[in-house]
N, C-alpha and C positions, 0 to 999 in steps of 0.2 A: 488239429494235430494233437493238442494236449489231451483231448478227450480220449483219443485212441491209445496213446502211449503213456499218458500220465504226465503231470507237471515236471517231475524230476527228470524224466527222459528228455523233455523239451529243454529244460535248464541245462542239462548235461551237454547237449549238442550246441546250444547257444554259447556256452562257455568255451567249448572247443573252437567254434567258428570265430569267436571274438579273439581268442589267443592267436589263432592261425592268421587272422587279418592283421593283427598288430605285428606279428612276426614278419609278414610280407611287407609291411610298411616300415620295417626296420626299427620298430619300437620294441626292442628286445627285452628291456627291463619290465615294461608293462606286460608283454606277452608272458614272460616268466611268472609274474604274479598271478595271471589268470590261469595258466597251466597248473600252478600250485593250488589255486582254489579248486580247480577241477579234481585234482588228486585228492585233496582233503575232503571234499563234499561227496565225491563219487569214486571211492577206492575200487569198486568192482566194475568201473566203466570199461566199455569195449575200446575206449580211446586211451586207456591208462598207459600203455607202453609208449604211445606217441607223446603223451603229456610228460612222461619222464625223460624221454630222449630229446625232444625238440629244443628245450632250453640249452642243453649241452651242445647241440649242433649249432645253435645260434651263437653261443659264446665262442665256439671254435671258429665260425665264420668271421665274427667280429675281430677276433684276435689275428686271424690271417690277414684281414683287411688292414689292421694296424701295422702289422709287420711289413706289408707291401708299401703302405704309405711311408713308413720309416725308411725303407730302401730308396724310394723315389726322392725323398727329401735329402738323403745322404748324397745321392747322385747329383742333384741340383747344387748342393753345397760344394761338391768337388768341382763342378763346372764353373762355378762363380768364384772359386778361391784364387 
């Protein structure tokens, strides 16, 4: 594959897939770092918009999960009070 598209093309896709996999594994901080590397190394990437948006979406998801967890804990605390 590298011979056809060049090493940079392979590295670009590998970085994206690594970040995507980390995101799916809920390793948001690590995924953000890999997306940032993709942005820095390949600013003309076809994946640039995804690399810019996905960390924000992951942060939004994580914050929503924290809010939900907080609501559940408050509900439990009220029941046990």
